[in-house]
NUDOKOL-695432 format. One record per residue: z, x negated, y negated of N, C-alpha, C in turn. Coordinates in nm, 4 decimals. Example, Ala and Ser with C-alpha at 12.3 -4.5 7.8 and 13.67 -1.06 7.14 Angstrom:
REM NUDOKOL-695432
0.7800,-1.3190,0.5690,0.7800,-1.2300,0.4500,0.7800,-1.3200,0.3300
0.7080,-1.2850,0.2250,0.7140,-1.3670,0.1060,0.7870,-1.2900,-0.0030
//
This chain:
REM NUDOKOL-695432
-2.5924,-9.6510,5.6131,-2.6248,-9.6732,5.4733,-2.4988,-9.7132,5.3975
-2.5084,-9.8154,5.3165,-2.3957,-9.8658,5.2401,-2.3722,-9.7785,5.1178
-2.2456,-9.7451,5.0948,-2.2089,-9.6731,4.9731,-2.2232,-9.7714,4.8578
-2.2797,-9.7261,4.7471,-2.3106,-9.8162,4.6357,-2.1865,-9.8906,4.5854
-2.0703,-9.8288,4.5885,-1.9478,-9.8938,4.5425,-1.9011,-10.0067,4.6324
-1.9505,-10.0109,4.7544,-1.9169,-10.1182,4.8480,-2.0192,-10.2315,4.8414
-2.1339,-10.2055,4.7798,-2.2443,-10.3021,4.7745,-2.2179,-10.4096,4.6692
-2.2877,-10.5226,4.6793,-2.2722,-10.6291,4.5790,-2.3441,-10.5935,4.4487
-2.3076,-10.6590,4.3380,-2.3695,-10.6315,4.2081,-2.5211,-10.6497,4.2064
-2.5723,-10.7385,4.2889,-2.7172,-10.7582,4.2928,-2.7889,-10.6296,4.3342
-2.7279,-10.5560,4.4245,-2.7868,-10.4304,4.4693,-2.7824,-10.3256,4.3578
-2.6746,-10.3257,4.2778,-2.6654,-10.2323,4.1649,-2.7775,-10.2617,4.0656
-2.7945,-10.3914,4.0344,-2.8974,-10.4316,3.9380,-3.0364,-10.3944,3.9885
-3.0621,-10.4164,4.1162,-3.1925,-10.3820,4.1738,-3.2170,-10.2312,4.1684
-3.1168,-10.1537,4.2021,-3.1295,-10.0071,4.1963,-3.1515,-9.9605,4.0523
-3.0825,-10.0226,3.9581,-3.0987,-9.9865,3.8173,-3.2403,-10.0185,3.7701
-3.2924,-10.1344,3.8084,-3.4307,-10.1708,3.7712,-3.5314,-10.0775,3.8366
-3.5082,-10.0457,3.9629,-3.6028,-9.9633,4.0386,-3.6009,-9.8172,3.9948
-3.4820,-9.7572,3.9877,-3.4711,-9.6132,3.9634,-3.4255,-9.5780,3.8220
-3.3713,-9.6771,3.7493,-3.3210,-9.6480,3.6161,-3.1848,-9.5812,3.6179
-3.1235,-9.5772,3.7355,-2.9961,-9.5069,3.7498,-2.9242,-9.5579,3.8745
-2.7935,-9.5730,3.8642,-2.7124,-9.6093,3.9795,-2.5987,-9.5077,3.9893
-2.5827,-9.4487,4.1067,-2.4795,-9.3478,4.1292,-2.3743,-9.4052,4.2234
-2.2489,-9.3957,4.1813,-2.1364,-9.4440,4.2603,-2.0514,-9.3245,4.3032
-2.0716,-9.2738,4.4267,-1.9855,-9.1639,4.4743,-1.8470,-9.2169,4.5085
-1.7535,-9.1255,4.5293,-1.6201,-9.1667,4.5714,-1.6292,-9.2393,4.7053
-1.5523,-9.3446,4.7180,-1.5463,-9.4174,4.8450,-1.4467,-9.3450,4.9354
-1.4919,-9.3004,5.0496,-1.4077,-9.2183,5.1374,-1.2821,-9.2906,5.1843
-1.2921,-9.4191,5.2074,-1.1766,-9.4940,5.2567,-1.0609,-9.4889,5.1570
-1.0893,-9.5015,5.0291,-0.9816,-9.4965,4.9290,-0.9254,-9.3554,4.9173
-1.0091,-9.2549,4.9368,-0.9625,-9.1165,4.9286,-0.8716,-9.0818,5.0464
-0.8971,-9.1400,5.1630,-0.8106,-9.1146,5.2777,-0.6676,-9.1579,5.2496
-0.6531,-9.2708,5.1796,-0.5183,-9.3175,5.1462,-0.4483,-9.2217,5.0516
-0.5234,-9.1527,4.9666,-0.4627,-9.0548,4.8768,-0.4153,-8.9318,4.9536
-0.4699,-8.9071,5.0712,-0.4245,-8.7950,5.1541,-0.2993,-8.8297,5.2338
-0.2757,-8.9568,5.2577,-0.1629,-8.9980,5.3403,-0.0304,-8.9586,5.2759
-0.0128,-8.9849,5.1472,0.1162,-8.9570,5.0826,0.1540,-8.8086,5.0895
0.0669,-8.7164,5.0472,0.1070,-8.5750,5.0576,0.1321,-8.5315,5.2022
0.0547,-8.5851,5.2955,0.0722,-8.5455,5.4356,0.2074,-8.5921,5.4892
0.2406,-8.7175,5.4660,0.3685,-8.7707,5.5137,0.4837,-8.6998,5.4441
0.4721,-8.6792,5.3145,0.5778,-8.6105,5.2397,0.5954,-8.4676,5.2898
0.4862,-8.3980,5.3149,0.4941,-8.2601,5.3633,0.5622,-8.2537,5.4996
0.5240,-8.3411,5.5896,0.5866,-8.3425,5.7229,0.7361,-8.3700,5.7098
0.7726,-8.4681,5.6282,0.9142,-8.5016,5.6081,0.9897,-8.3801,5.5543
0.9340,-8.3142,5.4523,1.0018,-8.1990,5.3931,1.0119,-8.0817,5.4901
0.9055,-8.0563,5.5630,0.9065,-7.9445,5.6573,1.0118,-7.9662,5.7655
1.0229,-8.0863,5.8151,1.1157,-8.1142,5.9250,1.2598,-8.1201,5.8774
1.2858,-8.1890,5.7667,1.4241,-8.2165,5.7285,1.4813,-8.1282,5.6187
1.4007,-8.0834,5.5250,1.4569,-8.0182,5.4071,1.4243,-7.8703,5.4001
1.3046,-7.8312,5.4368,1.2590,-7.6941,5.4175,1.3419,-7.5900,5.4930
1.3761,-7.6092,5.6184,1.4544,-7.5044,5.6865,1.5866,-7.4733,5.6164
1.6569,-7.5774,5.5739,1.7841,-7.5555,5.5035,1.7618,-7.4926,5.3666
1.6574,-7.5371,5.2966,1.6310,-7.4857,5.1628,1.5920,-7.3383,5.1661
1.5131,-7.2997,5.2644,1.4699,-7.1597,5.2731,1.5838,-7.0661,5.3116
1.6761,-7.1112,5.3942,1.7897,-7.0265,5.4323,1.8972,-7.0250,5.3248
1.9008,-7.1277,5.2390,2.0030,-7.1336,5.1347,1.9791,-7.0279,5.0278
1.8532,-6.9998,4.9977,1.8221,-6.8996,4.8958,1.8378,-6.9542,4.7552
1.8176,-6.8672,4.6584,1.8366,-6.9010,4.5184,1.7406,-7.0061,4.4669
1.7934,-7.0923,4.3818,1.7124,-7.1956,4.3170,1.6566,-7.2957,4.4174
1.7337,-7.3306,4.5191,1.6871,-7.4274,4.6185,1.5641,-7.3745,4.6928
1.5630,-7.2454,4.7250,1.4472,-7.1853,4.7912,1.3258,-7.1872,4.6981
1.3465,-7.1530,4.5721,1.2357,-7.1515,4.4761,1.1761,-7.2911,4.4583
1.2623,-7.3915,4.4479,1.2151,-7.5296,4.4336,1.1389,-7.5727,4.5587
1.1897,-7.5354,4.6767,1.1229,-7.5722,4.8018,0.9842,-7.5094,4.8093
0.9731,-7.3828,4.7762,0.8434,-7.3158,4.7806,0.7465,-7.3729,4.6768
0.7973,-7.4024,4.5587,0.7129,-7.4602,4.4538,0.6647,-7.5991,4.4939
0.7545,-7.6809,4.5480,0.7192,-7.8169,4.5898,0.6167,-7.8146,4.7024
0.6367,-7.7308,4.8002,0.5435,-7.7209,4.9122,0.4075,-7.6701,4.8653
0.4067,-7.5741,4.7743,0.2797,-7.5228,4.7208,0.2039,-7.6324,4.6472
0.2751,-7.7109,4.5687,0.2103,-7.8200,4.4952,0.1537,-7.9242,4.5911
0.2265,-7.9585,4.6945,0.1766,-8.0561,4.7923,0.0543,-8.0041,4.8667
0.0565,-7.8777,4.9054,-0.0575,-7.8207,4.9766,-0.1793,-7.8144,4.8848
-0.1614,-7.7697,4.7604,-0.2738,-7.7651,4.6664,-0.3293,-7.9045,4.6385
-0.2408,-8.0032,4.6243,-0.2865,-8.1411,4.6038,-0.3656,-8.1926,4.7220
-0.3178,-8.1652,4.8429,-0.3888,-8.2099,4.9631,-0.5245,-8.1406,4.9753
-0.5307,-8.0123,4.9410,-0.6581,-7.9397,4.9454,-0.7552,-7.9984,4.8428
-0.7067,-8.0289,4.7227,-0.7920,-8.0889,4.6203,-0.8459,-8.2246,4.6615
-0.7618,-8.3063,4.7189,-0.8047,-8.4386,4.7648,-0.9016,-8.4253,4.8807
-0.8752,-8.3311,4.9704,-0.9669,-8.3087,5.0825,-1.1034,-8.2637,5.0319
-1.1049,-8.1769,4.9306,-1.2322,-8.1325,4.8719,-1.3081,-8.2519,4.8138
-1.2378,-8.3393,4.7416,-1.3020,-8.4591,4.6873,-1.3520,-8.5487,4.7994
-1.2761,-8.5591,4.9056,-1.3150,-8.6420,5.0198,-1.4437,-8.5910,5.0839
-1.4556,-8.4614,5.0980,-1.5733,-8.4017,5.1610,-1.6954,-8.4111,5.0698
-1.6794,-8.3777,4.9421,-1.7936,-8.3741,4.8498,-1.8245,-8.5088,4.7863
-1.7305,-8.6028,4.7922,-1.7406,-8.7346,4.7280,-1.7656,-8.7202,4.5775
-1.7002,-8.6260,4.5158,-1.7121,-8.6039,4.3721,-1.5757,-8.6129,4.3081
-1.5675,-8.6524,4.1833,-1.6742,-8.6775,4.0869,-1.7416,-8.8124,4.1118
-1.8651,-8.8228,4.0724,-1.9396,-8.9474,4.0856,-1.9470,-9.0172,3.9509
-1.9659,-9.1479,3.9564,-1.9953,-9.2251,3.8359,-2.1443,-9.2515,3.8379
-2.2088,-9.2253,3.7263,-2.3525,-9.2475,3.7154,-2.3787,-9.3373,3.5943
-2.4485,-9.4472,3.6179,-2.4856,-9.5404,3.5116,-2.6374,-9.5364,3.5026
-2.6891,-9.4959,3.3858,-2.8343,-9.4911,3.3682,-2.8723,-9.5439,3.2313
-2.9971,-9.5287,3.1943,-3.0465,-9.5814,3.0669,-2.9904,-9.5055,2.9466
-2.9379,-9.3866,2.9694,-2.8785,-9.3086,2.8609,-2.7346,-9.3476,2.8344
-2.6598,-9.3774,2.9412,-2.5196,-9.4113,2.9240,-2.4436,-9.4078,3.0543
-2.3125,-9.3843,3.0424,-2.2229,-9.3835,3.1579,-2.1611,-9.2448,3.1683
-2.1685,-9.1887,3.2881,-2.1170,-9.0544,3.3122,-2.0174,-9.0594,3.4273
-1.9044,-8.9890,3.4080,-1.8054,-8.9730,3.5150,-1.7856,-8.8240,3.5354
-1.8356,-8.7766,3.6468,-1.8281,-8.6331,3.6740,-1.9265,-8.5565,3.5869
-1.8968,-8.4316,3.5633,-1.9865,-8.3472,3.4836,-1.9558,-8.3513,3.3350
-1.8313,-8.3782,3.3001,-1.7897,-8.3612,3.1613,-1.7762,-8.4899,3.0798
-1.7460,-8.5999,3.1438,-1.7237,-8.7253,3.0710,-1.8532,-8.8041,3.0637
-1.9074,-8.8181,2.9438,-2.0304,-8.8936,2.9243,-2.0181,-8.9740,2.7960
-2.0615,-9.1000,2.8027,-2.0645,-9.1834,2.6834,-2.1998,-9.2534,2.6773
-2.2813,-9.2194,2.5763,-2.4105,-9.2877,2.5621,-2.3892,-9.4341,2.5242
-2.4877,-9.5174,2.5596,-2.4769,-9.6606,2.5290,-2.4578,-9.6837,2.3801
-2.5156,-9.5987,2.2962,-2.5037,-9.6169,2.1518,-2.3605,-9.5992,2.1025
-2.2770,-9.5306,2.1784,-2.1373,-9.5088,2.1393,-2.0399,-9.6046,2.2071
-2.0868,-9.6839,2.3038,-1.9984,-9.7763,2.3745,-1.9664,-9.8941,2.2831
-1.8384,-9.9137,2.2571,-1.7960,-10.0261,2.1761,-1.7702,-10.1499,2.2598
-1.7084,-10.1291,2.3748,-1.6758,-10.2417,2.4631,-1.6457,-10.1905,2.6029
-1.6577,-10.2821,2.6957,-1.6152,-10.2552,2.8332,-1.4788,-10.3212,2.8461
-1.3763,-10.2422,2.8732,-1.2401,-10.2941,2.8789,-1.2167,-10.3841,2.9973
-1.1007,-10.4449,2.9994,-1.0612,-10.5356,3.1073,-1.0105,-10.4531,3.2249
-1.0490,-10.4936,3.3457,-1.0002,-10.4261,3.4662,-0.8500,-10.4436,3.4739
-0.7788,-10.3330,3.4830,-0.6339,-10.3393,3.4858,-0.5754,-10.2480,3.5901
-0.4454,-10.2584,3.6075,-0.3752,-10.1771,3.7054,-0.3440,-10.2574,3.8300
-0.2709,-10.1950,3.9215,-0.2390,-10.2646,4.0455,-0.3653,-10.2938,4.1262
-0.3590,-10.3893,4.2134,-0.4748,-10.4339,4.2909,-0.5391,-10.3179,4.3664
-0.4604,-10.2258,4.4157,-0.5124,-10.1159,4.4958,-0.5601,-9.9977,4.4107
-0.5417,-10.0021,4.2772,-0.5821,-9.8894,4.1927,-0.6313,-9.9375,4.0569
-0.7189,-10.0345,4.0545,-0.7696,-10.0886,3.9278,-0.8611,-9.9880,3.8586
-0.8618,-9.9949,3.7259,-0.9506,-9.9136,3.6447,-1.0165,-10.0011,3.5389
-1.1324,-9.9578,3.4933,-1.2028,-10.0238,3.3829,-1.2284,-9.9165,3.2768
-1.1721,-9.9335,3.1561,-1.1999,-9.8359,3.0510,-1.3301,-9.8691,2.9777
-1.4068,-9.7662,2.9472,-1.5246,-9.7792,2.8622,-1.4782,-9.7317,2.7247
-1.4694,-9.8253,2.6309,-1.4081,-9.7989,2.5012,-1.5162,-9.7624,2.3994
-1.5014,-9.6465,2.3333,-1.6009,-9.6053,2.2340,-1.5879,-9.6835,2.1040
-1.6942,-9.6830,2.0246,-1.6925,-9.7518,1.8951,-1.6009,-9.6836,1.7952
-1.6112,-9.5516,1.7859,-1.5460,-9.4807,1.6777,-1.4281,-9.3935,1.7187
-1.4396,-9.3239,1.8287,-1.3407,-9.2226,1.8652,-1.2274,-9.2830,1.9466
-1.1102,-9.2906,1.8872,-0.9931,-9.3419,1.9585,-0.9469,-9.2381,2.0604
-0.9157,-9.2824,2.1811,-0.8648,-9.1932,2.2839,-0.9718,-9.1181,2.3608
-1.0968,-9.1457,2.3353,-1.2052,-9.0771,2.4052,-1.2704,-9.1681,2.5092
-1.1974,-9.2698,2.5550,-1.2568,-9.3635,2.6502,-1.2757,-9.2980,2.7867
-1.3699,-9.3517,2.8611,-1.3998,-9.3055,2.9956,-1.3408,-9.4083,3.0918
-1.2566,-9.3620,3.1840,-1.1933,-9.4520,3.2796,-1.2719,-9.4505,3.4110
-1.3108,-9.5681,3.4562,-1.3812,-9.5826,3.5832,-1.2845,-9.6458,3.6819
-1.2735,-9.5884,3.8004,-1.1681,-9.6322,3.8923,-1.2213,-9.6998,4.0172
-1.1285,-9.7620,4.0851,-1.1591,-9.8324,4.2085,-1.1888,-9.7340,4.3221
-1.1702,-9.6069,4.2974,-1.2080,-9.5069,4.3964,-1.3595,-9.5002,4.4108
-1.4307,-9.5551,4.3133,-1.5770,-9.5541,4.3151,-1.6367,-9.6900,4.3476
-1.5747,-9.7956,4.2985,-1.6287,-9.9312,4.3134,-1.5166,-10.0234,4.3610
-1.5442,-10.0998,4.4643,-1.4421,-10.1885,4.5202,-1.4134,-10.3063,4.4276
-1.5158,-10.3775,4.3838,-1.4996,-10.5004,4.3057,-1.5059,-10.4674,4.1560
-1.3916,-10.4318,4.0992,-1.3877,-10.3901,3.9592,-1.4226,-10.5021,3.8607
-1.3786,-10.6274,3.8795,-1.4209,-10.7322,3.7871,-1.5733,-10.7516,3.7863
-1.6372,-10.7465,3.9025,-1.7833,-10.7590,3.9087,-1.8499,-10.6381,3.8431
-1.7926,-10.5200,3.8616,-1.8452,-10.3986,3.8001,-1.8380,-10.4098,3.6477
-1.7254,-10.4615,3.5987,-1.7092,-10.4803,3.4547,-1.8147,-10.5775,3.4003
-1.8355,-10.6901,3.4684,-1.9360,-10.7872,3.4230,-2.0760,-10.7263,3.4233
-2.1074,-10.6471,3.5251,-2.2385,-10.5827,3.5327,-2.2568,-10.4845,3.4175
-2.1530,-10.4052,3.3874,-2.1615,-10.3109,3.2753,-2.1750,-10.3851,3.1419
-2.1057,-10.4985,3.1281,-2.1195,-10.5785,3.0062,-2.2623,-10.6302,2.9907
-2.3250,-10.6693,3.1011,-2.4645,-10.7144,3.0976,-2.5560,-10.6014,3.0525
-2.5338,-10.4815,3.1060,-2.6154,-10.3664,3.0653,-2.5940,-10.3333,2.9179
-2.4699,-10.3405,2.8720,-2.4412,-10.3130,2.7309,-2.5088,-10.4160,2.6411
-2.5072,-10.5426,2.6817,-2.5738,-10.6473,2.6041,-2.7251,-10.6245,2.6002
-2.7843,-10.5851,2.7136,-2.9285,-10.5557,2.7166,-2.9615,-10.4388,2.6254
-2.8771,-10.3350,2.6287,-2.9009,-10.2200,2.5416,-2.8916,-10.2619,2.3946
-2.7900,-10.3392,2.3604,-2.7711,-10.3828,2.2213,-2.8890,-10.4667,2.1740
-2.9386,-10.5568,2.2593,-3.0550,-10.6387,2.2256,-3.1773,-10.5516,2.1993
-3.2016,-10.4554,2.2867,-3.3189,-10.3697,2.2699,-3.3037,-10.2782,2.1489
-3.1816,-10.2353,2.1186,-3.1598,-10.1504,2.0009,-3.1837,-10.2291,1.8724
-3.1418,-10.3573,1.8705,-3.1642,-10.4399,1.7510,-3.3116,-10.4694,1.7311
-3.3840,-10.4892,1.8412,-3.5247,-10.5239,1.8285,-3.6133,-10.4002,1.8057
-3.5548,-10.2822,1.8172,-3.6304,-10.1599,1.7881,-3.7105,-10.1063,1.9051
-3.6849,-10.1561,2.0269,-3.7562,-10.1051,2.1439,-3.7128,-9.9611,2.1703
-3.8051,-9.8786,2.2141,-3.7717,-9.7389,2.2412,-3.7087,-9.7228,2.3785
-3.7496,-9.8005,2.4752,-3.6914,-9.7937,2.6092,-3.6556,-9.9333,2.6530
-3.5395,-9.9490,2.7095,-3.4982,-10.0814,2.7546,-3.5049,-10.0879,2.9053
-3.5261,-10.2075,2.9547,-3.5462,-10.2247,3.0990,-3.4314,-10.2932,3.1609
//
């Protein structure tokens, strides 16, 4: 089964028409790359720096223990996301949701921002009409083709705006 973030925009549109909702879980391949850095860094530190730092004592020992704890906690957090594929992005007739806490109804969406960032970590901001700094950031960890995702969201926003102007209660 294809992960929705790897699928073409036509499949997103079809799922939206059929179910009224499209869910984009985390793409496991991108999450694996986020595990590589802490793993390589931890191995490097354990082999080359940690033995000397722990025997030295004092501030160097405290920094070594703090750094190692942060790397282990980060790796555990990323592993948890990798296993659960959360947070998810959900686009439905009500609005756009990222995880459990970030939600922006279509009525509050002012614009779909331009896909930005490095090629391997692009994001698309969903910019609100009124509240500055309350934008929802959608990342390439969920959708591979961010420019196509942005165009699809702009199409949905235009459809919502058209139906809101015409007074329709539900838009298709």
